[in-house]
C-alpha positions in Angstrom: 3.3 -20.2 -4.5 1.5 -19.3 -8.7 -1.3 -18.6 -8.6 -3.7 -17.6 -11.4 -4.6 -13.9 -9.1 -1.6 -13.0 -9.1 0.4 -10.8 -11.7 4.5 -12.0 -12.6 7.0 -11.1 -15.6 10.3 -12.9 -15.8 13.4 -12.3 -14.5 14.6 -11.0 -17.2 11.7 -8.3 -17.2 10.1 -9.7 -20.3 5.9 -9.6 -19.6 3.8 -13.2 -17.9 0.3 -14.0 -19.1 0.1 -17.3 -16.6 -2.9 -19.9 -18.1 -2.9 -22.9 -15.9 -1.6 -23.7 -12.5 -3.3 -26.9 -13.0 -0.8 -29.4 -15.6 0.5 -31.8 -14.5 3.8 -34.1 -14.0 6.5 -31.6 -12.8 6.2 -28.8 -14.9 2.5 -27.5 -14.3 3.0 -23.8 -14.9 1.5 -22.7 -18.6 1.8 -19.9 -19.6 3.5 -17.5 -22.6 6.2 -14.8 -22.7 6.3 -11.6 -24.2 9.3 -11.6 -27.3 10.2 -10.1 -29.6 7.0 -9.6 -29.8 4.9 -12.4 -29.6 3.6 -14.3 -27.4 5.7 -17.4 -27.2 4.4 -21.0 -24.6 6.3 -21.6 -21.9 6.7 -23.8 -18.3 7.4 -23.3 -15.5 7.6 -25.1 -12.3 5.5 -24.9 -9.0 8.2 -22.3 -8.1 7.6 -20.8 -10.8 11.7 -22.2 -12.5 11.5 -22.4 -16.3 11.7 -25.1 -18.0 14.7 -26.1 -20.3 14.1 -28.0 -22.4 17.6 -29.9 -23.3 18.9 -32.8 -21.9 21.6 -31.7 -20.5 23.5 -28.5 -18.5 23.6 -26.0 -20.9 23.7 -21.7 -21.9 20.4 -22.3 -21.4 19.5 -23.9 -18.3 21.9 -22.3 -16.0 20.3 -19.2 -17.3 17.1 -18.2 -15.4 16.1 -15.5 -17.1 12.9 -16.9 -17.9 12.4 -17.6 -14.0 8.5 -16.0 -12.5 9.0 -12.7 -10.3 5.6 -11.6 -8.5 4.9 -7.9 -10.1 3.7 -6.6 -6.7 0.4 -4.0 -7.1 
């Protein structure tokens, strides 16, 4: 489970900031991904799977590079 007291990166290696883990709906994890020199807001499922913004199976949905992975000290 994603937690505020842990550090995360994306599977693609980008730095992540987690703002909240108690949001409503099916994407309760809110945060941002550091991409190309700027923070880009993003949301995730409880298991750390990235939200896909489309309604059909697309290249973005099949790409898991924005999924969260814990950074172990």
